[in-house]
C-alpha positions in Angstrom: 11.3 22.1 -35.8 12.7 23.0 -32.4 15.8 25.1 -32.0 17.9 24.8 -28.8 20.0 27.9 -27.8 23.7 27.3 -27.8 24.7 29.0 -24.6 28.4 29.4 -25.5 27.6 31.1 -28.8 24.9 33.3 -27.1 27.4 34.5 -24.5 30.0 35.2 -27.2 27.4 37.3 -29.1 26.3 39.1 -26.0 29.9 40.1 -25.2 30.5 41.2 -28.8 27.3 43.4 -28.8 28.2 44.8 -25.4 31.7 45.7 -26.7 30.3 47.4 -29.8 31.7 44.9 -32.3 29.9 44.5 -35.6 27.2 41.9 -35.8 28.5 40.8 -39.2 31.6 39.4 -37.5 29.8 36.3 -36.3 32.3 33.5 -36.2 29.7 30.8 -37.0 28.4 29.5 -40.3 25.1 31.1 -41.4 21.9 29.2 -40.8 23.3 27.2 -37.9 22.0 27.1 -34.3 25.3 28.7 -33.2 24.9 31.6 -35.6 21.2 32.1 -34.5 22.3 32.0 -30.8 25.2 34.4 -31.4 22.9 36.9 -33.1 20.4 36.7 -30.4 23.0 37.4 -27.8 24.5 40.2 -29.8 21.2 42.0 -30.0 20.8 41.8 -26.2 24.4 42.9 -25.6 24.1 45.8 -27.9 20.9 46.9 -26.1 22.8 46.8 -22.8 25.6 48.8 -24.3 23.2 51.5 -25.5 21.4 51.7 -22.2 18.2 50.0 -23.2 16.6 47.2 -21.4 17.9 43.8 -22.3 17.2 40.2 -21.3 19.5 37.3 -20.5 16.3 35.1 -20.7 16.9 31.9 -18.8 20.7 32.2 -19.0 22.6 32.6 -15.7 23.2 36.2 -14.7 26.8 37.4 -15.4 28.7 39.4 -12.9 27.9 43.1 -13.1 24.5 42.6 -14.6 21.7 44.7 -13.1 20.0 41.5 -12.0 22.8 40.7 -9.6 
C-alpha cells in the first residue's frame, strides 16, 4: 500500500502545530490520508514552534522558514 501526502492537509497541520493548537483538533476523519498528512504536518509545525529542527520534506518552502 502506498500513501500519497495530501499537501493541503499537511500545510494545515503544520500551521496548527506552529500556532500551538491541539493535535486532537484534526479536522479530518481518522485513518484517512488527509488525517495522516495533517498529523505529520502538525508534528513538524510543533517542532518549529518549540525551536527544534523540523522538516518540510519535499514541500515548497513557506515564507519566513529558515530555508528561505
